[in-house]
Rosetta silent file (secondary structure, phi, psi, omega in degrees, C-alpha in Angstrom):
SEQUENCE: MIGCRCAVCISADKNDKRLRSSILVESETTALVVDTTPDFRYQMLRADVQKLDAVLFTHPHKDHIAGLDDVRAYNYFQHKPMELYANSLTEEAIKREFAYAFSDKKYPGIPNLNLNTIDDKPFVVGDIPVVPILVWHLKMPVLGFRFGKFTYITDANKIEDEEKEKIKGSEVMVLNALRKESHISHFTLDEAVAMVQELGVPEAYFTHISHQLGRHKDINAELPQGIRLASDEISLLLNRPEEKSPFFLMFSSWTDCLQHLPWPFNAHEKIPARISFLYQKGAYWYYCCCSDSSCVYNDSDTVRFFHKPQPVDHTAFEKEIAALNVQEPDSGFAYRKEVITMVIIVTTSLPKKLLR
SCORE:     score description
SCORE:     0.000 S_00000001
   1 L     0.000  139.428 -178.764   78.117  111.318   75.149 S_00000001
   2 L   -57.590  128.213  175.387   79.047  111.597   71.449 S_00000001
   3 L    81.003   -4.226 -176.411   76.853  114.134   69.671 S_00000001
   4 L   -88.492  144.605  178.660   74.965  115.200   72.812 S_00000001
   5 L  -123.240   30.807  178.088   74.489  118.854   73.776 S_00000001
   6 L   -73.052  173.379 -176.620   72.878  118.388   77.185 S_00000001
   7 L   -60.160  -34.367  179.219   73.978  120.437   80.210 S_00000001
   8 L   -72.167  -45.735 -173.998   76.390  117.712   81.326 S_00000001
   9 L   -70.264  -23.463  178.051   77.968  117.114   77.934 S_00000001
  10 L  -102.851    3.139 -178.625   78.669  120.820   77.296 S_00000001
  11 L   -63.021  142.554  176.301   79.735  121.527   80.876 S_00000001
  12 L   -87.976   -6.086  179.944   83.129  123.168   81.380 S_00000001
  13 L   -72.637  123.110 -178.972   83.503  121.441   84.753 S_00000001
  14 H   -61.031  -25.243  179.343   86.245  118.805   84.513 S_00000001
  15 H   -70.201  -14.565  175.471   84.251  116.628   86.922 S_00000001
  16 H   -92.416    0.837  178.170   81.624  116.220   84.208 S_00000001
  17 L  -102.373   93.291 -172.771   84.241  114.813   81.801 S_00000001
  18 L  -111.351  137.123  169.025   84.276  111.133   82.704 S_00000001
  19 L   -89.798 -179.906 -179.228   86.037  108.169   81.151 S_00000001
  20 L   -68.420  156.180 -170.562   84.803  104.608   81.608 S_00000001
  21 L   -74.845  129.331  177.591   84.800  103.137   85.130 S_00000001
  22 L  -164.571  160.710  173.002   87.957  101.482   86.442 S_00000001
  23 E  -135.918  152.109  170.335   90.230  101.663   89.481 S_00000001
  24 E  -109.121  128.901  178.618   93.930  101.255   90.154 S_00000001
  25 E  -116.880  125.060 -178.516   94.808   99.647   93.489 S_00000001
  26 E  -127.480  137.606  168.267   98.375   99.959   94.783 S_00000001
  27 L  -112.712 -165.653  179.068  100.138   98.668   97.864 S_00000001
  28 L   -65.011  -29.588 -173.276  103.819   99.041   98.696 S_00000001
  29 L  -125.984  -10.235 -171.720  104.773   96.255   96.266 S_00000001
  30 L  -129.943  142.934  175.494  101.766   95.433   94.075 S_00000001
  31 E  -132.200  130.679  177.020   99.641   97.283   91.518 S_00000001
  32 E  -137.695  156.066  177.326   96.444   95.986   89.971 S_00000001
  33 E  -119.170  142.164  171.565   93.648   97.395   87.844 S_00000001
  34 E  -100.526  111.881  179.473   89.981   96.452   87.932 S_00000001
  35 L    74.703  137.775  174.134   88.741   96.273   84.307 S_00000001
  36 L  -108.356   93.950 -176.098   90.498   97.391   81.127 S_00000001
  37 L   -74.494  171.146  173.421   88.047   99.865   79.637 S_00000001
  38 L   -59.487  -18.380  178.891   88.215  101.260   76.088 S_00000001
  39 L   -95.451    9.373 -172.107   89.970  104.202   77.790 S_00000001
  40 H   -53.315  -48.345 -176.598   92.564  101.959   79.472 S_00000001
  41 H   -58.650  -48.238 -178.876   95.594  103.225   77.529 S_00000001
  42 H   -66.665  -39.094  179.099   94.836  106.868   78.244 S_00000001
  43 H   -60.921  -41.379  179.567   93.973  106.152   81.874 S_00000001
  44 H   -70.001  -38.947  177.788   97.331  104.453   82.428 S_00000001
  45 H   -66.333  -44.527 -177.984   99.238  107.225   80.663 S_00000001
  46 H   -63.440  -39.177 -179.560   97.419  109.950   82.561 S_00000001
  47 H   -85.800   -2.762  179.985   98.054  108.276   85.921 S_00000001
  48 L    54.098   50.857 -179.962  101.662  107.468   84.933 S_00000001
  49 L   -83.884  103.434 -175.159  101.287  103.820   85.917 S_00000001
  50 L   -91.672  -14.023 -178.905  104.738  102.389   85.232 S_00000001
  51 L  -137.192  132.539  177.771  104.173   99.005   86.869 S_00000001
  52 L  -142.193  123.595 -175.987  101.145   96.726   86.673 S_00000001
  53 L   -95.425  -28.215 -173.639  100.994   93.223   88.125 S_00000001
  54 E  -162.310  160.421  172.378   97.442   92.116   87.376 S_00000001
  55 E  -125.178  130.081  173.670   94.008   92.912   86.007 S_00000001
  56 E  -105.615  135.813 -178.747   90.796   91.880   87.765 S_00000001
  57 L  -111.730  138.842  178.548   87.623   91.776   85.679 S_00000001
  58 L   -84.235  -42.801 -177.838   84.100   92.430   86.903 S_00000001
  59 L  -168.769  172.564 -168.550   82.209   91.079   83.872 S_00000001
  60 L   -89.795    7.363 -179.829   82.531   90.596   80.091 S_00000001
  61 L   -64.827  147.375 -171.910   80.808   93.702   78.698 S_00000001
  62 H   -58.074  -34.009 -179.177   82.910   95.608   76.176 S_00000001
  63 H   -71.414    1.653  178.149   83.146   98.775   78.271 S_00000001
  64 H  -121.818   -8.903 -179.334   85.050   96.691   80.837 S_00000001
  65 H  -127.777  -12.119 -167.294   87.355   94.520   78.701 S_00000001
  66 L   -62.856  -24.078 -177.022   87.941   96.339   75.384 S_00000001
  67 L   -89.423    8.182 -172.826   91.260   97.941   76.367 S_00000001
  68 H   -57.510  -35.479 -176.368   92.988   94.679   77.295 S_00000001
  69 H   -54.159  -31.118 -174.682   95.306   94.628   74.261 S_00000001
  70 H   -75.142   -0.706  172.986   97.261   97.582   75.645 S_00000001
  71 H   -70.043  -10.015  179.369   98.681   95.566   78.535 S_00000001
  72 H   -57.356  -28.448  177.784  101.296   94.514   75.972 S_00000001
  73 H   -62.570  -39.171  178.287  103.298   97.585   77.006 S_00000001
  74 H   -72.031  -33.339  172.854  103.676   96.124   80.489 S_00000001
  75 H   -56.395  -44.530 -175.077  104.648   92.760   78.964 S_00000001
  76 H   -65.180  -46.407 -175.534  107.453   94.536   77.140 S_00000001
  77 H   -82.440  -28.667 -176.175  108.877   96.410   80.122 S_00000001
  78 H   -97.699  -10.503  175.953  108.236   93.788   82.804 S_00000001
  79 L    56.417   42.300  177.534  109.249   90.748   80.729 S_00000001
  80 L  -159.053  160.488  177.846  106.412   88.586   82.025 S_00000001
  81 L   -65.587  155.665  172.302  102.782   87.721   81.240 S_00000001
  82 E   -87.211  126.957  179.179  100.003   89.900   82.603 S_00000001
  83 E   -79.302  124.044  178.715   98.025   88.029   85.242 S_00000001
  84 E  -112.836  137.745  178.727   94.278   88.196   84.572 S_00000001
  85 E  -123.891  118.683 -175.717   91.616   87.251   87.130 S_00000001
  86 E  -153.171  156.080  173.253   88.083   86.651   85.858 S_00000001
  87 L   -75.577  172.319 -173.044   85.088   84.398   86.311 S_00000001
  88 H   -63.094  -34.459  179.588   84.425   81.724   83.691 S_00000001
  89 H   -64.506  -45.436  179.507   81.914   83.876   81.790 S_00000001
  90 H   -70.626  -36.272  177.706   84.374   86.739   81.401 S_00000001
  91 H   -59.337  -43.118  177.883   87.206   84.341   80.631 S_00000001
  92 H   -61.453  -42.222 -179.877   85.245   82.960   77.677 S_00000001
  93 H   -65.414  -40.240  179.057   84.611   86.471   76.365 S_00000001
  94 H   -63.788  -44.092  178.792   88.287   87.417   76.654 S_00000001
  95 H   -64.608  -32.049  179.738   89.363   84.319   74.744 S_00000001
  96 H   -76.805  -47.746 -175.692   86.782   85.084   72.069 S_00000001
  97 H   -74.144  -27.754 -179.235   87.448   88.827   71.710 S_00000001
  98 L  -122.568   47.385 -175.966   91.232   88.484   71.918 S_00000001
  99 H   -56.890  -34.159 -178.637   91.609   85.085   70.255 S_00000001
 100 H   -61.740  -26.139 -179.923   94.908   86.101   68.644 S_00000001
 101 H   -76.527  -14.928 -178.332   96.490   86.338   72.112 S_00000001
 102 H  -115.512    8.999 -179.152   95.667   82.688   72.772 S_00000001
 103 L   -69.400  150.298  175.549   96.482   81.278   69.332 S_00000001
 104 L   -67.012  -28.921  178.721   98.968   78.428   68.981 S_00000001
 105 L  -109.743   94.480 -176.228  100.721   80.526   66.344 S_00000001
 106 L   -94.374  132.926  175.796  101.420   83.876   67.969 S_00000001
 107 L   -90.522  157.262 -174.984  102.876   86.735   66.001 S_00000001
 108 L   -59.774  142.429  173.302  105.388   89.098   67.672 S_00000001
 109 L    92.594   -7.516  179.450  104.074   91.899   69.855 S_00000001
 110 L   -72.611  156.485 -179.903  100.728   90.443   70.869 S_00000001
 111 L   -64.092  140.836  178.257   99.787   90.687   74.554 S_00000001
 112 L  -100.382  108.888 -170.694  101.095   87.901   76.766 S_00000001
 113 E  -119.992  139.851  175.447   98.223   86.932   79.057 S_00000001
 114 E  -122.452  109.071 -176.195   97.858   84.408   81.861 S_00000001
 115 E   -83.567  131.791  174.696   94.236   83.707   82.773 S_00000001
 116 E  -120.115  117.520 -178.989   93.289   82.799   86.338 S_00000001
 117 E   -81.241  128.654 -179.596   89.706   81.642   86.834 S_00000001
 118 L  -122.943  160.538  174.569   88.113   82.966   90.026 S_00000001
 119 L  -132.422 -130.920 -178.363   84.762   82.524   91.747 S_00000001
 120 L   -95.343    8.066 -177.630   83.559   83.724   95.135 S_00000001
 121 L   -88.267  138.006  177.251   86.613   82.497   97.049 S_00000001
 122 L   -60.752  150.658  176.935   89.118   85.043   98.423 S_00000001
 123 E  -148.559  175.997 -177.023   92.548   85.163   96.804 S_00000001
 124 E  -127.472  134.994  172.241   95.727   87.219   96.960 S_00000001
 125 E  -114.153  110.243 -174.891   97.474   89.270   94.287 S_00000001
 126 L    61.062 -117.644  177.135  101.012   89.987   95.449 S_00000001
 127 L  -108.506   17.370 -179.481  100.464   91.414   98.930 S_00000001
 128 E  -106.456  112.502  175.549   96.880   92.548   98.272 S_00000001
 129 E   -75.462  139.194 -176.515   94.123   90.267   99.630 S_00000001
 130 E  -125.846  130.223  175.062   90.997   90.234   97.449 S_00000001
 131 E  -114.203  109.478  177.031   87.473   89.212   98.441 S_00000001
 132 E   -69.280  144.000  178.493   85.146   88.715   95.428 S_00000001
 133 E  -126.985  118.667 -178.969   81.547   89.849   95.883 S_00000001
 134 E   -81.920  122.660  175.225   78.868   88.406   93.606 S_00000001
 135 E  -127.471  172.646 -176.003   76.296   90.960   92.428 S_00000001
 136 E  -119.520  133.300  177.120   73.694   90.906   89.671 S_00000001
 137 E  -112.088   79.530 -164.630   73.541   92.984   86.487 S_00000001
 138 L    62.570 -107.883  179.720   69.972   91.945   85.636 S_00000001
 139 L  -104.481    2.505 -178.942   70.624   88.212   85.016 S_00000001
 140 E   -92.490  128.046  173.859   74.388   88.472   84.525 S_00000001
 141 E   -72.556  130.100 -179.728   76.671   87.589   87.461 S_00000001
 142 E  -125.146  145.117  178.292   79.164   90.390   88.074 S_00000001
 143 E  -101.066  124.910  164.046   82.076   90.439   90.508 S_00000001
 144 E   -95.777  171.871 -177.778   82.683   93.288   92.881 S_00000001
 145 E  -139.906  139.758  172.871   85.855   93.264   94.966 S_00000001
 146 E  -111.385  129.942  176.527   86.783   94.111   98.527 S_00000001
 147 E  -119.944  102.535 -177.786   90.345   95.171   99.322 S_00000001
 148 L    61.058 -118.261 -178.962   90.778   95.499  103.069 S_00000001
 149 L   -96.984   10.945 -178.127   88.301   98.177  104.161 S_00000001
 150 E  -114.871  132.245  178.629   87.518   99.280  100.586 S_00000001
 151 E  -121.916  135.092 -179.502   84.760   97.779   98.411 S_00000001
 152 E  -123.727  121.762  178.323   84.308   98.356   94.670 S_00000001
 153 L  -136.636  129.603  176.226   81.108   97.408   92.825 S_00000001
 154 L  -134.744  158.450  178.441   80.033   98.485   89.365 S_00000001
 155 L    54.829   63.553  179.646   77.258   97.424   86.965 S_00000001
 156 L  -141.613  150.700  170.480   74.806   96.054   89.508 S_00000001
 157 L  -133.958    2.747  178.567   71.138   96.337   90.326 S_00000001
 158 E  -156.287  136.929  175.363   70.905   93.612   92.980 S_00000001
 159 L  -130.483  122.247 -179.512   73.070   92.317   95.829 S_00000001
 160 L   -68.899  155.089 -177.360   72.039   89.190   97.719 S_00000001
 161 H   -57.664  -40.280 -179.080   71.965   89.281  101.533 S_00000001
 162 H   -62.010  -37.385  179.824   74.843   86.807  101.822 S_00000001
 163 H   -75.987  -29.579  177.083   77.057   89.036   99.674 S_00000001
 164 H   -60.396  -33.413 -179.947   76.047   92.135  101.623 S_00000001
 165 H   -63.034  -29.616  178.627   77.679   90.561  104.667 S_00000001
 166 H   -70.572  -24.604 -176.774   81.009   90.635  102.813 S_00000001
 167 H   -86.832  -34.335 -175.984   80.658   94.392  102.349 S_00000001
 168 L   -57.624  138.154 -175.304   79.654   95.314  105.891 S_00000001
 169 L    98.331   -9.715  175.981   82.543   96.766  107.852 S_00000001
 170 L   -66.501  146.097  176.280   83.961   98.574  104.828 S_00000001
 171 L   -95.314  -27.156  179.165   85.088  102.126  105.497 S_00000001
 172 E  -136.809  140.963  179.785   84.896  103.235  101.860 S_00000001
 173 E  -139.085  140.764  170.304   82.716  101.955   99.033 S_00000001
 174 E  -114.086  129.672 -174.963   82.395  102.706   95.322 S_00000001
 175 E  -140.292  148.430  179.981   79.029  101.772   93.798 S_00000001
 176 E   -76.698  143.421  176.052   77.314  102.349   90.465 S_00000001
 177 L  -148.160   88.841 -168.118   74.503  104.911   90.190 S_00000001
 178 L   -65.776  -49.078 -175.544   73.612  105.298   86.527 S_00000001
 179 L  -164.416 -178.667  178.460   70.830  107.888   86.618 S_00000001
 180 L   -82.662  -34.432 -178.612   67.737  108.956   88.561 S_00000001
 181 L   -74.734  154.060  179.689   65.243  107.130   86.365 S_00000001
 182 L   -58.936  143.478  177.828   64.691  103.391   86.728 S_00000001
 183 L  -136.144  146.511 -173.536   67.024  101.119   84.751 S_00000001
 184 L   -68.111  -25.815 -173.295   66.726   97.411   84.066 S_00000001
 185 L  -137.500    9.887  178.503   70.257   96.476   85.169 S_00000001
 186 L  -130.140  148.090  170.650   71.779   99.389   87.107 S_00000001
 187 L   -64.107  140.023  169.647   71.117  100.973   90.479 S_00000001
 188 L   -81.016  175.485  178.706   69.445  104.360   90.263 S_00000001
 189 H   -60.306  -48.131 -179.333   70.752  107.232   92.370 S_00000001
 190 H   -64.355  -38.772  179.463   68.156  106.648   95.098 S_00000001
 191 H   -66.206  -38.168  178.771   68.747  102.890   95.068 S_00000001
 192 H   -67.186  -42.349  177.177   72.500  103.393   95.416 S_00000001
 193 H   -60.307  -45.814 -179.771   72.029  105.794   98.334 S_00000001
 194 H   -62.024  -38.188  179.990   69.700  103.318  100.034 S_00000001
 195 H   -66.211  -44.716  178.710   72.186  100.485   99.537 S_00000001
 196 H   -60.208  -44.291 -179.006   75.070  102.447  101.074 S_00000001
 197 H   -67.378  -38.003  177.131   72.921  103.393  104.054 S_00000001
 198 H   -62.988  -39.713 -177.645   71.694   99.815  104.515 S_00000001
 199 H   -79.095  -14.467  177.907   75.275   98.526  104.517 S_00000001
 200 L    71.635   28.931  178.609   76.384  101.207  106.969 S_00000001
 201 L   -83.225  123.622 -173.162   79.417  102.312  104.951 S_00000001
 202 L   -73.460  -22.770 -177.855   80.474  105.773  106.216 S_00000001
 203 E  -135.627  124.808 -176.206   82.110  107.009  103.001 S_00000001
 204 E  -140.289  149.352  177.679   80.862  106.222   99.494 S_00000001
 205 E  -129.071  137.091  178.864   81.450  107.319   95.913 S_00000001
 206 E   -99.485  136.094 -177.031   79.132  106.696   92.972 S_00000001
 207 E  -130.463 -174.659 -177.648   80.562  105.641   89.629 S_00000001
 208 L    52.435   53.763 -172.204   79.382  104.365   86.225 S_00000001
 209 L   -97.325  132.517  175.776   77.406  107.586   85.877 S_00000001
 210 L   -86.826  155.322  174.263   75.372  108.492   82.800 S_00000001
 211 L   -63.259  -15.760  178.594   75.078  112.040   81.485 S_00000001
 212 L   -72.261  -15.268 -178.062   71.374  111.574   82.260 S_00000001
 213 L   -69.612  -40.086 -176.768   72.101  111.808   85.984 S_00000001
 214 L   125.947  172.885 -176.848   72.893  115.524   85.955 S_00000001
 215 L   -68.859  146.417 -175.880   75.838  117.822   86.561 S_00000001
 216 H   -52.096  -52.639 -174.685   78.420  116.778   89.121 S_00000001
 217 H   -67.951  -33.672 -179.855   78.035  119.780   91.412 S_00000001
 218 H   -68.922  -43.677 -179.211   74.228  119.693   91.303 S_00000001
 219 H   -69.528  -40.608  178.335   73.985  116.010   92.222 S_00000001
 220 H   -58.829  -34.516  179.988   76.611  116.294   94.962 S_00000001
 221 H   -67.847  -21.318 -179.412   74.511  119.052   96.527 S_00000001
 222 H   -90.195  -18.937 -170.701   71.586  116.608   96.767 S_00000001
 223 L   -79.346  150.021  177.003   73.484  113.687   98.276 S_00000001
 224 L   -65.205  163.446  177.923   73.551  112.808  101.993 S_00000001
 225 L   -59.673  136.294  178.766   76.656  113.420  104.072 S_00000001
 226 L    90.773   -5.373  179.148   79.401  110.902  103.357 S_00000001
 227 E  -123.855  133.627  178.041   78.181  110.150   99.833 S_00000001
 228 E  -151.665  168.700  176.023   79.366  111.898   96.680 S_00000001
 229 E   -79.311  140.659  172.574   79.943  111.327   93.001 S_00000001
 230 L   -73.860  158.909  174.320   83.310  109.975   91.963 S_00000001
 231 L  -138.727  158.976 -177.567   85.318  111.938   89.429 S_00000001
 232 L   -59.179  138.844  177.380   88.204  111.000   87.184 S_00000001
 233 L    73.022   12.891  174.293   91.591  110.762   88.921 S_00000001
 234 L   -63.305  137.896 -176.646   90.144  110.764   92.422 S_00000001
 235 E  -127.599  130.225 -179.939   92.738  109.243   94.750 S_00000001
 236 E  -118.928  121.644  176.887   92.082  107.701   98.161 S_00000001
 237 L   -96.604  100.639 -176.872   94.934  106.968  100.555 S_00000001
 238 L   -81.965  -30.548  176.793   93.553  104.243  102.788 S_00000001
 239 L  -108.977   73.503 -168.577   96.825  103.474  104.535 S_00000001
 240 L   -67.602  133.413 -179.014   97.715  107.097  105.066 S_00000001
 241 H   -55.529  -38.121 -177.314  101.391  107.823  105.805 S_00000001
 242 H   -69.728  -10.951 -179.079  100.469  110.291  108.558 S_00000001
 243 H  -102.652    9.421 -176.070   98.577  107.515  110.319 S_00000001
 244 L   -85.058   -7.459  177.001  101.452  105.051  110.426 S_00000001
 245 L   -59.459  121.939 -172.857  102.776  106.187  113.798 S_00000001
 246 L   -71.653  148.903  165.371  102.317  103.023  115.835 S_00000001
 247 E  -117.926  166.380 -169.817  100.317  102.774  118.988 S_00000001
 248 E  -118.571  128.902  171.338  100.727   99.978  121.445 S_00000001
 249 E  -102.834  123.641 -171.221   98.243   97.427  122.720 S_00000001
 250 E  -113.984  115.493 -177.762   99.667   95.884  125.835 S_00000001
 251 L  -128.169  159.027 -179.792   98.558   92.439  126.916 S_00000001
 252 L   -91.038   -4.926  177.934  100.025   89.807  129.183 S_00000001
 253 L  -150.844  156.616  178.585   99.476   86.993  126.695 S_00000001
 254 H   -63.959  -34.758  179.567   99.261   86.421  122.964 S_00000001
 255 H   -60.013  -45.323  177.929   95.713   85.072  123.392 S_00000001
 256 H   -62.338  -41.821 -178.576   94.570   88.375  124.871 S_00000001
 257 H   -60.619  -50.803 -177.837   96.360   90.263  122.133 S_00000001
 258 H   -63.340  -38.176 -176.330   94.768   88.281  119.303 S_00000001
 259 H   -61.475  -32.557 -173.377   91.342   88.423  120.904 S_00000001
 260 L  -105.210    9.620  174.126   91.224   92.208  120.843 S_00000001
 261 L   -69.055  147.021  178.069   92.677   92.904  117.421 S_00000001
 262 L   -67.734  178.892  179.590   90.273   94.741  115.085 S_00000001
 263 L   -41.696  140.564   13.375   88.591   93.214  112.007 S_00000001
 264 L   -97.222   11.177 -176.084   88.880   90.624  110.544 S_00000001
 265 L   -75.933  -34.938  177.440   89.548   88.704  113.753 S_00000001
 266 L  -137.095  153.583  174.438   86.471   89.970  115.576 S_00000001
 267 L   -58.630  141.034 -172.614   83.397   91.884  114.523 S_00000001
 268 H   -58.201  -35.514 -176.729   84.193   95.583  114.835 S_00000001
 269 H   -70.162  -14.034 -179.382   81.396   96.224  117.323 S_00000001
 270 H   -88.067   -8.327 -179.029   82.936   93.713  119.751 S_00000001
 271 L   -73.271  136.061  177.173   86.171   95.647  120.066 S_00000001
 272 L   -54.155  145.056 -172.832   86.471   97.543  123.358 S_00000001
 273 H   -55.774  -39.186 -177.547   85.612  101.209  122.905 S_00000001
 274 H   -63.930  -42.599  179.860   89.117  102.419  123.742 S_00000001
 275 H   -70.796  -41.659 -179.888   90.720  100.195  121.118 S_00000001
 276 H   -59.715  -41.243 -179.374   88.005  100.905  118.573 S_00000001
 277 H   -62.816  -45.981 -179.736   88.556  104.640  118.974 S_00000001
 278 H   -63.694  -41.025 -179.605   92.269  104.382  118.403 S_00000001
 279 H   -62.354  -43.392 -179.160   91.793  102.145  115.383 S_00000001
 280 H   -68.527  -20.094  175.205   89.341  104.558  113.804 S_00000001
 281 L   -74.334   -5.767  171.965   91.862  107.342  114.259 S_00000001
 282 L   110.420   15.521 -178.969   93.893  105.558  111.633 S_00000001
 283 L   -80.684  100.539  179.085   96.336  103.282  113.403 S_00000001
 284 L   -91.414   -5.045  179.490   97.005  100.578  110.875 S_00000001
 285 E  -111.798  134.669 -178.434  100.082   99.344  112.750 S_00000001
 286 E  -123.646  128.279  173.448   99.732   97.388  115.970 S_00000001
 287 E  -107.703  114.953  179.362  102.485   96.639  118.463 S_00000001
 288 E  -110.058  126.093  178.666  101.453   93.847  120.816 S_00000001
 289 E   -94.012  131.045 -168.358  103.619   93.040  123.778 S_00000001
 290 E  -147.421  145.118 -179.536  103.494   89.394  124.668 S_00000001
 291 L   -98.882   -4.551 -175.649  105.188   86.881  126.938 S_00000001
 292 L   -88.583  102.726 -176.053  104.313   83.802  124.889 S_00000001
 293 L   -70.901  -10.743 -177.879  107.435   82.924  122.893 S_00000001
 294 L   -98.309    4.348 -174.484  105.529   80.268  120.937 S_00000001
 295 L   -67.785  122.167  179.162  102.878   82.572  119.496 S_00000001
 296 L  -138.322  126.043  176.449  102.609   82.005  115.772 S_00000001
 297 L  -150.246  128.950 -179.517   99.795   83.191  113.553 S_00000001
 298 L  -148.544  115.818  176.813   99.898   83.788  109.817 S_00000001
 299 E  -131.327  100.251 -173.416   96.955   84.312  107.503 S_00000001
 300 L   -65.696  -17.403  179.139   98.118   85.784  104.201 S_00000001
 301 L   -79.781  -13.476 -175.994   94.531   86.590  103.230 S_00000001
 302 L  -123.426  -75.479  179.868   94.127   88.989  106.123 S_00000001
 303 E  -136.748  166.277  178.514   97.199   90.256  107.960 S_00000001
 304 E  -117.670  140.393 -179.943  100.823   89.376  108.395 S_00000001
 305 E  -112.848  129.053  178.198  102.589   88.995  111.683 S_00000001
 306 E  -114.442  117.810 -174.794  106.278   89.691  111.997 S_00000001
 307 E   -96.973  122.116 -176.687  107.829   88.299  115.174 S_00000001
 308 E  -131.708   87.127  175.803  110.895   90.143  116.422 S_00000001
 309 L   -59.416  128.356 -179.346  112.242   88.995  119.802 S_00000001
 310 L  -164.866  158.423  175.294  114.122   91.933  121.249 S_00000001
 311 L   -62.697  141.578 -178.526  114.680   93.772  124.519 S_00000001
 312 L   -99.711  124.489  176.311  111.762   96.041  125.316 S_00000001
 313 L   -87.152   94.536 -174.121  112.497   99.680  126.162 S_00000001
 314 H   -64.130  -35.684  179.565  109.673  100.280  128.633 S_00000001
 315 H   -62.668  -42.992  178.586  110.478  103.974  129.000 S_00000001
 316 H   -63.893  -39.050  178.198  110.183  104.478  125.247 S_00000001
 317 H   -59.927  -47.489 -176.220  106.882  102.600  125.246 S_00000001
 318 H   -65.778  -35.058  176.802  105.459  104.812  127.970 S_00000001
 319 H   -66.281  -40.033  179.560  106.591  107.968  126.166 S_00000001
 320 H   -64.164  -43.051  178.120  104.935  106.784  122.971 S_00000001
 321 H   -62.148  -44.683 -179.429  101.688  106.105  124.810 S_00000001
 322 H   -62.213  -39.841 -179.684  101.846  109.504  126.496 S_00000001
 323 H   -63.675  -29.452  179.650  102.466  111.226  123.163 S_00000001
 324 L   -87.193    0.422  177.826   99.304  109.631  121.788 S_00000001
 325 L    57.714   41.542  179.325   97.329  110.913  124.788 S_00000001
 326 L   -84.614  135.117  178.286   96.019  107.444  125.586 S_00000001
 327 L   -67.798  159.461  179.313   94.130  107.070  128.847 S_00000001
 328 L   -57.103  129.935 -179.055   95.439  104.711  131.489 S_00000001
 329 L   -57.223  142.702  176.636   94.585  101.134  130.393 S_00000001
 330 L   -77.733 -179.090 -173.552   91.685   99.556  132.215 S_00000001
 331 H   -62.100  -23.420 -179.629   92.024   96.290  134.093 S_00000001
 332 H   -76.407   -9.821 -177.436   91.456   94.292  130.937 S_00000001
 333 H  -130.489   47.789 -176.955   94.599   95.704  129.391 S_00000001
 334 L   -62.071  134.741  179.134   97.063   95.561  132.262 S_00000001
 335 L   -98.214  104.904 -176.569  100.599   96.496  131.271 S_00000001
 336 L  -107.631  100.769 -176.523  102.883   94.068  133.069 S_00000001
 337 H   -57.950  -36.916 -171.509  106.496   94.972  132.456 S_00000001
 338 H   -69.841  -17.906 -176.633  107.812   91.834  134.041 S_00000001
 339 H  -103.960   -5.069 -175.807  106.159   89.446  131.559 S_00000001
 340 L   -80.749  116.026  179.884  106.906   91.234  128.297 S_00000001
 341 L  -124.596   -7.751 -176.297  109.567   89.337  126.372 S_00000001
 342 E  -144.880  142.674  173.010  108.550   89.820  122.767 S_00000001
 343 E  -108.786  125.014  179.119  107.300   92.597  120.544 S_00000001
 344 E  -109.469  117.815 -179.541  104.985   91.480  117.768 S_00000001
 345 E   -94.482  124.265 -177.302  104.602   93.946  114.935 S_00000001
 346 E  -120.415  126.079  177.545  101.334   93.573  113.080 S_00000001
 347 E  -130.596  132.072  178.623  100.544   95.426  109.877 S_00000001
 348 E   -75.024  150.176  179.306   97.430   95.078  107.770 S_00000001
 349 L   -92.394   49.752 -179.563   97.793   94.467  104.046 S_00000001
 350 L   -78.080  146.062  175.400   95.461   97.306  103.099 S_00000001
 351 L   -61.022  142.286 -179.146   95.872   98.954   99.694 S_00000001
 352 L   -83.657  -34.511 -171.999   97.792  102.198   99.907 S_00000001
 353 E  -143.138  137.335  177.236   96.241  103.985   96.989 S_00000001
 354 E  -127.770  128.592 -175.459   93.037  103.735   95.023 S_00000001
 355 E  -129.993  124.367 -179.514   92.601  105.656   91.811 S_00000001
 356 L   -70.750    0.000    0.000   89.431  105.779   89.762 S_00000001
């Protein structure tokens, strides 16, 4: 904090030197940022972000929108408007604070912005599916966002039960934890810990941290297993390259195959233990062998199915299974060579990289 000489502000630990809260989400083809903070320009330069397709906004407070003007650099190099996604309240603030960008008489060099109004309905940016989550910042509605198995929420002190259901099943969560003392519109450290534990998220990071919370290393030492403070430039690879080696689920029909796919098709707890174990080991690619040549399923908000009729090399399949040390399939997953006529490759559209 400017002018402060507390233990955090004079700390030599780089983890105690925090810029304003934001994340970069990247897939193979799409890059988006959540919030353009006053530090946006430096954050993009530091992370060497050369391509940006969109900005998602959580709410209209200045520490989350003030850096918007600097998207003009991406306008220049990408030769297209920057796509903005915001609720109506934030949209009004953007038009007010950056009125020159929406003027009928635009002077050269101003940011070229295309506003998209969003609410609580899921949408897609490029190949990244987005699920908005409504939370409360005292009386102000704020949007959190879920990307695949990752949930990001900042500036909140209340989450309704209905919205909590959207978060459950996440593998990683980022949540605000301003300080230890009570605050009128932010979760405290204890409240944030309790929320993560209630939601059952196994890995969580706390963001939007005040210098009043304490030094990074001291607070981390107090936190339960699986929960820690975020720090600038932390990077999470959710679709890890080393986990892309495919494993094979072998069914005699497309119906069986679809029925046993992991979230979002079925609640995670309903997945057979053998499949659940393999999925948790990081297999984001699914090969389903199927005899139904008419099987067609496409939901761009969740996963994409690529159908590739081709001869099946059964020997190669069995070697791949053996290499993964998979136990012999039980009766519910009988591998019938004689009925397999199609290989269906299924890949989730999870973000590849998340950067605070």
